[in-house]
N, CA, C and O atoms as CSV, one atom per row, in Angstrom:
chain,resi,resn,atom,element,x,y,z
A,1,MET,N,N,-40.210,110.738,14.361
A,1,MET,CA,C,-38.845,111.473,14.761
A,1,MET,C,C,-39.486,113.064,14.475
A,1,MET,O,O,-40.424,113.549,13.842
A,2,GLY,N,N,-38.064,113.675,15.589
A,2,GLY,CA,C,-38.550,114.976,15.768
A,2,GLY,C,C,-38.066,115.767,14.734
A,2,GLY,O,O,-37.143,115.462,13.979
A,3,THR,N,N,-38.789,116.907,14.720
A,3,THR,CA,C,-38.550,117.877,13.622
A,3,THR,C,C,-36.964,119.062,14.207
A,3,THR,O,O,-36.354,119.138,15.273
A,4,GLU,N,N,-36.845,119.687,13.065
A,4,GLU,CA,C,-35.457,120.219,13.064
A,4,GLU,C,C,-35.738,121.357,14.620
A,4,GLU,O,O,-35.252,121.499,15.742
A,5,SER,N,N,-36.737,121.910,13.841
A,5,SER,CA,C,-37.489,123.212,15.494
A,5,SER,C,C,-37.632,122.398,16.647
A,5,SER,O,O,-37.743,123.133,17.628
A,6,ASP,N,N,-37.682,121.047,16.988
A,6,ASP,CA,C,-37.961,120.447,17.959
A,6,ASP,C,C,-36.223,120.377,18.761
A,6,ASP,O,O,-35.985,120.686,19.928
A,7,TYR,N,N,-35.711,120.128,18.242
A,7,TYR,CA,C,-34.542,120.636,18.904
A,7,TYR,C,C,-33.129,122.037,19.121
A,7,TYR,O,O,-32.000,121.999,19.609
A,8,ASN,N,N,-33.937,123.117,18.485
A,8,ASN,CA,C,-33.837,124.404,18.148
A,8,ASN,C,C,-34.276,124.881,19.560
A,8,ASN,O,O,-35.365,124.775,20.123
A,9,PHE,N,N,-33.047,125.464,19.984
A,9,PHE,CA,C,-32.844,126.435,20.962
A,9,PHE,C,C,-32.545,127.751,20.946
A,9,PHE,O,O,-31.395,127.860,20.523
A,10,ASP,N,N,-33.079,128.950,21.234
A,10,ASP,CA,C,-32.552,130.437,21.039
A,10,ASP,C,C,-31.806,130.402,22.395
A,10,ASP,O,O,-31.953,129.778,23.446
A,11,ALA,N,N,-30.844,131.437,21.877
A,11,ALA,CA,C,-29.720,131.883,22.886
A,11,ALA,C,C,-29.851,131.390,24.470
A,11,ALA,O,O,-29.374,130.570,25.255
A,12,LYS,N,N,-31.318,132.999,24.353
A,12,LYS,CA,C,-31.508,132.943,25.720
A,12,LYS,C,C,-31.953,131.902,26.911
A,12,LYS,O,O,-31.830,132.079,28.123
A,13,ARG,N,N,-32.488,130.805,26.251
A,13,ARG,CA,C,-33.264,129.863,26.713
A,13,ARG,C,C,-31.889,128.972,27.360
A,13,ARG,O,O,-31.801,128.548,28.512
A,14,SER,N,N,-30.910,128.837,26.306
A,14,SER,CA,C,-29.724,128.108,27.020
A,14,SER,C,C,-28.934,129.097,27.526
A,14,SER,O,O,-27.817,128.584,27.580
A,15,ILE,N,N,-28.870,130.098,27.886
A,15,ILE,CA,C,-28.006,130.997,28.731
A,15,ILE,C,C,-28.703,130.698,30.179
A,15,ILE,O,O,-28.090,130.511,31.230
A,16,GLU,N,N,-30.417,130.694,29.963
A,16,GLU,CA,C,-31.201,131.200,31.255
A,16,GLU,C,C,-30.829,129.488,31.779
A,16,GLU,O,O,-30.551,129.527,32.977
A,17,THR,N,N,-30.759,128.251,31.309
A,17,THR,CA,C,-30.794,126.842,31.750
A,17,THR,C,C,-29.412,126.770,32.790
A,17,THR,O,O,-28.383,127.399,32.543
A,18,ASP,N,N,-29.517,126.239,33.514
A,18,ASP,CA,C,-28.666,125.626,34.903
A,18,ASP,C,C,-28.453,123.874,34.188
A,18,ASP,O,O,-29.136,123.016,34.747
A,19,PHE,N,N,-27.692,123.480,33.205
A,19,PHE,CA,C,-27.760,122.237,33.119
A,19,PHE,C,C,-27.275,120.973,34.011
A,19,PHE,O,O,-27.446,119.762,33.874
A,20,VAL,N,N,-26.283,122.123,35.437
A,20,VAL,CA,C,-26.137,121.190,36.208
A,20,VAL,C,C,-26.986,120.650,37.111
A,20,VAL,O,O,-26.821,119.498,37.511
A,21,LYS,N,N,-28.161,121.557,37.603
A,21,LYS,CA,C,-29.352,121.491,37.985
A,21,LYS,C,C,-30.312,120.730,37.878
A,21,LYS,O,O,-30.989,120.313,38.818
A,22,VAL,N,N,-30.500,120.413,36.413
A,22,VAL,CA,C,-30.957,119.624,35.921
A,22,VAL,C,C,-30.574,118.462,36.108
A,22,VAL,O,O,-31.363,117.621,36.539
A,23,ALA,N,N,-29.495,118.210,35.871
A,23,ALA,CA,C,-28.487,116.955,35.536
A,23,ALA,C,C,-28.569,116.234,36.671
A,23,ALA,O,O,-28.408,115.020,36.548
A,24,GLU,N,N,-28.815,116.744,37.924
A,24,GLU,CA,C,-28.793,116.547,39.540
A,24,GLU,C,C,-30.091,116.631,40.154
A,24,GLU,O,O,-30.169,116.547,41.379
A,25,SER,N,N,-31.237,116.803,39.366
A,25,SER,CA,C,-32.608,116.768,39.385
A,25,SER,C,C,-33.022,115.099,39.623
A,25,SER,O,O,-32.472,114.264,38.906
A,26,GLY,N,N,-33.624,114.838,40.255
A,26,GLY,CA,C,-34.256,113.744,40.431
A,26,GLY,C,C,-34.875,113.103,39.237
A,26,GLY,O,O,-34.302,112.269,38.536
A,27,PRO,N,N,-36.087,113.549,39.052
A,27,PRO,CA,C,-36.707,113.396,37.354
A,27,PRO,C,C,-35.762,112.908,36.228
A,27,PRO,O,O,-35.924,112.071,35.340
A,28,PHE,N,N,-34.555,113.837,36.612
A,28,PHE,CA,C,-33.702,113.538,34.969
A,28,PHE,C,C,-32.635,112.271,35.671
A,28,PHE,O,O,-32.524,111.434,34.776
A,29,LYS,N,N,-32.111,111.975,36.463
A,29,LYS,CA,C,-31.640,110.793,37.174
A,29,LYS,C,C,-33.145,109.458,36.817
A,29,LYS,O,O,-33.042,108.248,36.618
A,30,LYS,N,N,-34.032,110.074,36.849
A,30,LYS,CA,C,-34.958,108.462,36.805
A,30,LYS,C,C,-34.659,107.950,35.419
A,30,LYS,O,O,-34.329,106.810,35.095
A,31,LEU,N,N,-34.880,109.251,34.499
A,31,LEU,CA,C,-34.828,109.271,33.148
A,31,LEU,C,C,-33.363,108.598,32.508
A,31,LEU,O,O,-33.114,107.990,31.467
A,32,ILE,N,N,-32.595,109.004,33.604
A,32,ILE,CA,C,-31.517,108.482,33.035
A,32,ILE,C,C,-31.396,106.708,32.949
A,32,ILE,O,O,-31.013,105.875,32.128
A,33,GLN,N,N,-31.984,106.728,34.350
A,33,GLN,CA,C,-31.896,104.721,35.045
A,33,GLN,C,C,-33.065,103.728,33.908
A,33,GLN,O,O,-32.823,102.643,33.379
A,34,GLU,N,N,-34.256,104.515,33.814
A,34,GLU,CA,C,-35.103,104.043,32.476
A,34,GLU,C,C,-34.403,103.818,31.078
A,34,GLU,O,O,-34.684,102.894,30.315
A,35,ARG,N,N,-33.519,104.724,30.867
A,35,ARG,CA,C,-32.819,104.500,29.303
A,35,ARG,C,C,-31.792,103.597,29.519
A,35,ARG,O,O,-31.501,103.221,28.384
A,36,LYS,N,N,-31.133,103.077,30.241
A,36,LYS,CA,C,-29.933,102.146,31.188
A,36,LYS,C,C,-30.636,100.845,31.473
A,36,LYS,O,O,-29.998,99.794,31.535
A,37,ARG,N,N,-32.053,100.900,31.663
A,37,ARG,CA,C,-32.802,99.678,32.169
A,37,ARG,C,C,-33.395,99.158,30.413
A,37,ARG,O,O,-33.359,98.013,29.962
A,38,PHE,N,N,-33.711,99.935,29.975
A,38,PHE,CA,C,-33.835,99.738,28.247
A,38,PHE,C,C,-32.689,99.087,27.454
A,38,PHE,O,O,-32.727,97.949,26.987
A,39,ILE,N,N,-31.391,100.185,27.338
A,39,ILE,CA,C,-30.516,99.797,26.745
A,39,ILE,C,C,-30.079,98.710,27.020
A,39,ILE,O,O,-30.390,97.732,26.340
A,40,PHE,N,N,-29.273,98.620,28.056
A,40,PHE,CA,C,-28.296,97.262,28.486
A,40,PHE,C,C,-28.988,95.689,27.914
A,40,PHE,O,O,-28.531,94.903,27.085
A,41,PRO,N,N,-30.401,95.621,28.825
A,41,PRO,CA,C,-30.386,94.365,28.383
A,41,PRO,C,C,-30.939,94.472,26.231
A,41,PRO,O,O,-30.533,93.498,25.597
A,42,LEU,N,N,-31.452,95.162,25.692
A,42,LEU,CA,C,-31.333,95.334,24.315
A,42,LEU,C,C,-29.865,94.702,23.896
A,42,LEU,O,O,-29.853,93.666,23.232
A,43,THR,N,N,-28.871,95.209,24.212
A,43,THR,CA,C,-27.603,95.581,23.908
A,43,THR,C,C,-26.947,93.891,24.201
A,43,THR,O,O,-26.202,93.344,23.388
A,44,ILE,N,N,-27.263,93.433,25.120
A,44,ILE,CA,C,-26.860,92.155,25.362
A,44,ILE,C,C,-27.458,91.359,24.646
A,44,ILE,O,O,-26.654,90.506,24.270
A,45,PHE,N,N,-28.780,91.124,24.123
A,45,PHE,CA,C,-29.120,90.286,23.326
A,45,PHE,C,C,-28.902,90.360,22.422
A,45,PHE,O,O,-28.632,89.290,21.875
A,46,PHE,N,N,-28.831,91.922,21.358
A,46,PHE,CA,C,-28.365,91.732,20.250
A,46,PHE,C,C,-26.753,91.077,20.006
A,46,PHE,O,O,-26.403,90.373,19.058
A,47,LEU,N,N,-25.942,91.521,21.120
A,47,LEU,CA,C,-24.360,90.835,21.038
A,47,LEU,C,C,-24.574,89.629,20.914
A,47,LEU,O,O,-24.317,89.059,19.853
A,48,LEU,N,N,-25.115,88.956,22.027
A,48,LEU,CA,C,-25.201,87.577,22.208
A,48,LEU,C,C,-26.109,86.347,20.833
A,48,LEU,O,O,-26.117,85.127,20.675
A,49,PHE,N,N,-26.691,87.409,20.176
A,49,PHE,CA,C,-27.386,86.240,19.293
A,49,PHE,C,C,-26.678,86.681,18.158
A,49,PHE,O,O,-26.711,85.903,17.205
A,50,TYR,N,N,-25.823,88.099,17.960
A,50,TYR,CA,C,-25.067,88.383,16.499
A,50,TYR,C,C,-23.823,87.178,16.662
A,50,TYR,O,O,-23.611,86.347,15.779
A,51,PHE,N,N,-23.039,87.248,17.971
A,51,PHE,CA,C,-21.959,86.533,18.342
A,51,PHE,C,C,-22.165,84.820,18.070
A,51,PHE,O,O,-21.240,84.109,17.678
A,52,LEU,N,N,-23.337,84.396,18.311
A,52,LEU,CA,C,-23.585,83.027,18.833
A,52,LEU,C,C,-23.659,82.017,17.549
A,52,LEU,O,O,-23.645,80.789,17.641
A,53,LEU,N,N,-23.762,82.972,16.000
A,53,LEU,CA,C,-23.500,82.163,14.737
A,53,LEU,C,C,-22.511,81.799,14.551
A,53,LEU,O,O,-22.344,80.645,14.157
A,54,PRO,N,N,-21.387,82.726,14.783
A,54,PRO,CA,C,-19.780,82.146,14.626
A,54,PRO,C,C,-19.008,81.454,15.679
A,54,PRO,O,O,-17.981,80.778,15.608
A,55,ILE,N,N,-19.663,81.748,16.546
A,55,ILE,CA,C,-19.250,80.335,17.507
A,55,ILE,C,C,-20.256,79.158,17.658
A,55,ILE,O,O,-20.061,78.550,18.710
A,56,LEU,N,N,-21.152,78.723,16.998
A,56,LEU,CA,C,-21.502,77.973,16.941
A,56,LEU,C,C,-21.408,77.075,15.585
A,56,LEU,O,O,-21.825,75.918,15.534
A,57,THR,N,N,-20.917,77.633,14.699
A,57,THR,CA,C,-20.805,77.005,13.785
A,57,THR,C,C,-19.257,76.809,13.532
A,57,THR,O,O,-18.953,76.031,12.628
A,58,SER,N,N,-18.154,77.493,14.304
A,58,SER,CA,C,-17.194,77.023,14.309
A,58,SER,C,C,-16.687,75.845,15.619
A,58,SER,O,O,-15.624,75.224,15.608
A,59,TYR,N,N,-17.520,75.777,16.453
A,59,TYR,CA,C,-16.827,75.055,17.225
A,59,TYR,C,C,-17.938,73.893,17.762
A,59,TYR,O,O,-17.729,73.091,18.671
A,60,THR,N,N,-18.909,73.992,17.129
A,60,THR,CA,C,-20.191,72.836,17.068
A,60,THR,C,C,-20.817,72.557,15.464
A,60,THR,O,O,-20.775,73.255,14.451
A,61,THR,N,N,-21.449,71.117,15.758
A,61,THR,CA,C,-22.105,71.120,14.556
A,61,THR,C,C,-23.845,71.290,14.739
A,61,THR,O,O,-24.808,71.077,14.003
A,62,ILE,N,N,-23.741,71.570,15.517
A,62,ILE,CA,C,-25.594,72.138,15.383
A,62,ILE,C,C,-26.360,72.637,14.499
A,62,ILE,O,O,-27.416,72.175,14.066
A,63,LEU,N,N,-25.525,74.129,14.073
A,63,LEU,CA,C,-26.417,74.679,13.045
A,63,LEU,C,C,-26.034,74.051,11.120
A,63,LEU,O,O,-26.376,74.530,10.039
A,64,ARG,N,N,-25.099,72.669,11.524
A,64,ARG,CA,C,-25.013,72.018,10.253
A,64,ARG,C,C,-25.829,71.216,9.870
A,64,ARG,O,O,-25.749,70.701,8.755
A,65,THR,N,N,-26.767,70.956,10.710
A,65,THR,CA,C,-27.604,69.528,10.500
A,65,THR,C,C,-29.079,70.538,9.385
A,65,THR,O,O,-29.554,71.662,9.547
A,66,PRO,N,N,-29.337,69.578,8.451
A,66,PRO,CA,C,-30.489,70.305,7.709
A,66,PRO,C,C,-31.379,70.274,8.069
A,66,PRO,O,O,-31.917,69.263,8.521
A,67,ALA,N,N,-31.936,71.546,7.987
A,67,ALA,CA,C,-33.615,71.810,8.478
A,67,ALA,C,C,-34.570,71.555,7.796
A,67,ALA,O,O,-35.455,70.820,8.235
A,68,ILE,N,N,-34.647,72.223,6.263
A,68,ILE,CA,C,-35.571,72.222,5.284
A,68,ILE,C,C,-34.787,71.449,4.061
A,68,ILE,O,O,-33.942,72.267,3.697
A,69,GLY,N,N,-34.682,70.480,3.397
A,69,GLY,CA,C,-34.375,69.752,2.783
A,69,GLY,C,C,-32.323,70.204,2.666
A,69,GLY,O,O,-31.599,70.034,3.648
A,70,ASP,N,N,-31.984,70.544,1.821
A,70,ASP,CA,C,-30.584,70.704,1.487
A,70,ASP,C,C,-30.117,72.369,2.534
A,70,ASP,O,O,-28.982,72.645,2.923
A,71,ILE,N,N,-31.202,73.091,2.725
A,71,ILE,CA,C,-30.881,74.330,3.962
A,71,ILE,C,C,-30.522,73.734,5.352
A,71,ILE,O,O,-31.037,72.736,5.857
A,72,SER,N,N,-29.709,74.390,5.796
A,72,SER,CA,C,-28.876,73.904,7.038
A,72,SER,C,C,-29.093,75.026,7.666
A,72,SER,O,O,-29.140,76.176,7.232
A,73,TRP,N,N,-29.293,74.373,9.319
A,73,TRP,CA,C,-30.115,75.871,10.680
A,73,TRP,C,C,-29.016,77.015,10.522
A,73,TRP,O,O,-29.430,78.174,10.562
A,74,ALA,N,N,-27.392,76.753,10.313
A,74,ALA,CA,C,-27.034,78.038,9.772
A,74,ALA,C,C,-27.683,79.070,9.094
A,74,ALA,O,O,-27.654,80.271,9.361
A,75,TRP,N,N,-28.330,78.437,8.104
A,75,TRP,CA,C,-28.632,79.805,7.008
A,75,TRP,C,C,-29.983,80.297,7.600
A,75,TRP,O,O,-30.340,81.445,7.334
A,76,ILE,N,N,-30.931,79.327,8.559
A,76,ILE,CA,C,-31.612,80.041,9.333
A,76,ILE,C,C,-31.610,81.156,10.112
A,76,ILE,O,O,-32.168,82.239,10.287
A,77,TYR,N,N,-30.668,80.370,10.544
A,77,TYR,CA,C,-30.257,81.656,12.263
A,77,TYR,C,C,-29.262,82.495,11.835
A,77,TYR,O,O,-28.735,83.245,12.656
A,78,ALA,N,N,-28.746,82.497,10.131
A,78,ALA,CA,C,-28.733,84.015,9.667
A,78,ALA,C,C,-29.480,84.796,9.189
A,78,ALA,O,O,-29.262,85.987,9.412
A,79,PHE,N,N,-30.629,84.408,8.362
A,79,PHE,CA,C,-31.566,85.143,8.091
A,79,PHE,C,C,-32.303,85.589,9.196
A,79,PHE,O,O,-32.910,86.660,9.191
A,80,ALA,N,N,-32.269,84.569,10.442
A,80,ALA,CA,C,-33.669,84.969,11.833
A,80,ALA,C,C,-32.477,86.502,11.967
A,80,ALA,O,O,-33.108,87.556,12.049
A,81,GLN,N,N,-31.095,86.648,11.989
A,81,GLN,CA,C,-30.209,87.753,12.670
A,81,GLN,C,C,-30.833,89.123,11.925
A,81,GLN,O,O,-30.913,90.192,12.531
A,82,PHE,N,N,-31.195,88.981,10.759
A,82,PHE,CA,C,-31.753,90.328,9.931
A,82,PHE,C,C,-33.181,90.503,10.008
A,82,PHE,O,O,-33.733,91.341,9.294
A,83,ILE,N,N,-33.839,89.766,10.833
A,83,ILE,CA,C,-35.138,90.071,11.714
A,83,ILE,C,C,-35.136,90.425,12.689
A,83,ILE,O,O,-35.735,91.431,13.069
A,84,MET,N,N,-34.381,89.606,13.446
A,84,MET,CA,C,-33.676,89.843,14.737
A,84,MET,C,C,-33.170,92.003,14.465
A,84,MET,O,O,-33.784,92.796,15.179
A,85,THR,N,N,-32.458,92.377,13.783
A,85,THR,CA,C,-31.897,93.447,13.906
A,85,THR,C,C,-33.170,94.339,13.373
A,85,THR,O,O,-33.486,95.169,14.224
A,86,TRP,N,N,-33.935,94.386,12.261
A,86,TRP,CA,C,-35.131,94.939,11.861
A,86,TRP,C,C,-36.111,95.440,13.412
A,86,TRP,O,O,-36.338,96.571,13.844
A,87,VAL,N,N,-36.428,94.396,13.827
A,87,VAL,CA,C,-37.127,94.330,14.718
A,87,VAL,C,C,-36.480,95.443,15.986
A,87,VAL,O,O,-36.952,96.543,16.272
A,88,LEU,N,N,-35.001,94.622,16.755
A,88,LEU,CA,C,-34.683,95.955,17.601
A,88,LEU,C,C,-34.382,97.312,17.259
A,88,LEU,O,O,-34.507,98.190,18.113
A,89,CYS,N,N,-34.053,97.537,16.262
A,89,CYS,CA,C,-34.537,98.752,15.279
A,89,CYS,C,C,-35.756,99.377,15.788
A,89,CYS,O,O,-35.608,100.318,16.568
A,90,THR,N,N,-36.909,99.015,15.478
A,90,THR,CA,C,-38.295,99.190,15.467
A,90,THR,C,C,-38.317,99.642,17.045
A,90,THR,O,O,-38.400,100.773,17.524
A,91,VAL,N,N,-38.241,98.702,17.513
A,91,VAL,CA,C,-38.727,99.356,19.374
A,91,VAL,C,C,-37.499,99.810,20.025
A,91,VAL,O,O,-37.601,100.077,21.223
A,92,TYR,N,N,-36.333,99.952,19.455
A,92,TYR,CA,C,-35.308,101.209,19.887
A,92,TYR,C,C,-35.781,102.109,19.472
A,92,TYR,O,O,-35.619,102.980,20.326
A,93,VAL,N,N,-36.644,102.769,18.119
A,93,VAL,CA,C,-36.776,104.002,17.553
A,93,VAL,C,C,-38.451,104.507,18.101
A,93,VAL,O,O,-38.953,105.622,17.963
A,94,LYS,N,N,-38.951,103.508,18.627
A,94,LYS,CA,C,-40.226,103.387,19.216
A,94,LYS,C,C,-39.782,104.265,20.658
A,94,LYS,O,O,-40.179,105.385,20.977
A,95,LYS,N,N,-38.764,103.308,21.454
A,95,LYS,CA,C,-38.764,103.454,22.981
A,95,LYS,C,C,-38.119,105.085,22.868
A,95,LYS,O,O,-38.427,105.878,23.758
A,96,SER,N,N,-37.359,105.462,21.910
A,96,SER,CA,C,-36.550,106.292,21.814
A,96,SER,C,C,-37.670,107.644,22.183
A,96,SER,O,O,-37.832,108.534,23.017
A,97,ALA,N,N,-38.230,107.134,21.032
A,97,ALA,CA,C,-39.210,108.460,20.904
A,97,ALA,C,C,-39.743,109.438,22.163
A,97,ALA,O,O,-39.809,110.652,22.357
A,98,SER,N,N,-40.157,107.964,23.064
A,98,SER,CA,C,-40.851,108.458,24.427
A,98,SER,C,C,-39.691,108.588,25.309
A,98,SER,O,O,-40.205,108.817,26.404
A,99,PHE,N,N,-38.242,108.572,25.484
A,99,PHE,CA,C,-37.870,109.336,26.099
A,99,PHE,C,C,-37.604,110.393,25.969
A,99,PHE,O,O,-37.526,111.242,26.857
A,100,ASP,N,N,-37.296,110.610,24.076
A,100,ASP,CA,C,-37.193,112.147,23.679
A,100,ASP,C,C,-38.500,112.787,24.752
A,100,ASP,O,O,-38.098,113.684,25.493
A,101,ARG,N,N,-39.633,112.507,24.866
A,101,ARG,CA,C,-40.877,112.931,24.877
A,101,ARG,C,C,-40.834,113.719,26.226
A,101,ARG,O,O,-41.202,114.863,26.496
A,102,GLN,N,N,-40.150,112.536,27.137
A,102,GLN,CA,C,-39.793,113.075,28.469
A,102,GLN,C,C,-38.615,113.792,29.082
A,102,GLN,O,O,-38.485,114.187,30.240
A,103,SER,N,N,-37.797,113.875,28.074
A,103,SER,CA,C,-36.828,114.804,28.301
A,103,SER,C,C,-37.448,116.099,27.900
A,103,SER,O,O,-37.358,117.078,28.641
A,104,LYS,N,N,-37.898,116.133,27.079
A,104,LYS,CA,C,-38.487,117.662,26.800
A,104,LYS,C,C,-39.616,117.808,27.698
A,104,LYS,O,O,-39.485,118.966,28.094
A,105,GLN,N,N,-40.606,117.345,28.233
A,105,GLN,CA,C,-41.224,117.426,29.117
A,105,GLN,C,C,-40.458,117.712,30.487
A,105,GLN,O,O,-41.011,118.416,31.331
A,106,LEU,N,N,-39.370,117.250,30.687
A,106,LEU,CA,C,-38.717,117.706,32.039
A,106,LEU,C,C,-37.864,118.880,32.002
A,106,LEU,O,O,-37.493,119.475,33.014
A,107,MET,N,N,-37.475,119.291,30.467
A,107,MET,CA,C,-36.649,120.491,30.179
A,107,MET,C,C,-37.675,121.579,30.278
A,107,MET,O,O,-37.318,122.615,30.838
A,108,ASP,N,N,-38.836,121.498,29.840
A,108,ASP,CA,C,-39.770,122.151,29.720
A,108,ASP,C,C,-40.492,122.797,31.280
A,108,ASP,O,O,-40.952,123.915,31.511
A,109,ASP,N,N,-40.337,121.389,32.322
A,109,ASP,CA,C,-40.746,121.886,33.798
A,109,ASP,C,C,-39.636,122.850,33.852
A,109,ASP,O,O,-39.802,124.070,33.850
A,110,MET,N,N,-38.316,122.158,33.909
A,110,MET,CA,C,-37.202,122.867,34.581
A,110,MET,C,C,-37.221,124.250,33.943
A,110,MET,O,O,-36.655,125.134,34.587
A,111,LEU,N,N,-37.613,124.482,33.132
A,111,LEU,CA,C,-37.457,126.286,32.507
A,111,LEU,C,C,-39.093,127.078,33.295
A,111,LEU,O,O,-39.189,128.190,33.814
A,112,GLU,N,N,-40.017,126.180,33.142
A,112,GLU,CA,C,-41.364,126.815,33.999
A,112,GLU,C,C,-40.756,127.061,35.436
A,112,GLU,O,O,-41.369,128.057,35.821
A,113,LYS,N,N,-40.050,126.762,36.239
A,113,LYS,CA,C,-39.887,126.697,37.457
A,113,LYS,C,C,-38.741,128.037,37.495
A,113,LYS,O,O,-38.929,128.988,38.255
A,114,GLU,N,N,-37.745,127.974,36.724
A,114,GLU,CA,C,-36.754,128.774,36.651
A,114,GLU,C,C,-37.302,130.381,36.293
A,114,GLU,O,O,-36.579,131.350,36.526
A,115,ARG,N,N,-38.595,130.509,35.732
A,115,ARG,CA,C,-38.805,131.031,35.315
A,115,ARG,C,C,-39.848,131.686,36.835
A,115,ARG,O,O,-39.669,132.707,37.498
A,116,GLU,N,N,-40.870,130.653,36.960
A,116,GLU,CA,C,-41.105,130.918,38.663
A,116,GLU,C,C,-40.508,131.856,39.429
A,116,GLU,O,O,-40.899,132.960,39.808
A,117,ALA,N,N,-39.142,131.044,39.664
A,117,ALA,CA,C,-38.192,131.591,40.480
A,117,ALA,C,C,-37.894,133.020,40.772
A,117,ALA,O,O,-37.708,133.541,41.872
A,118,LYS,N,N,-37.875,133.899,38.846
A,118,LYS,CA,C,-37.230,135.123,38.870
A,118,LYS,C,C,-38.067,135.870,39.487
A,118,LYS,O,O,-37.805,137.056,39.688
């Protein structure tokens, strides 16, 4: 996780930076595309896995059958949702840290180009 100092920008630095130029740059668009390719499938998987439990328990009898003694598959599936949530959270935090590093590197590169141009 980043520290507060990672996100502090002095006033001069923010005034100098042309953020429209940054947003239109190729590396920034590539970073945004990578983020979308990561987040979209993860979100779809989470929503499908999450909403499948009430759908399967309401409209089918698949999860009503016993799995281990008196414990039905519905309880196992519900418990698996907790595990899935923790796993997805961990994956997301690790991947977002790499996106943060890439965006910081991108900003540093853009600022360096601005300084060289002056």
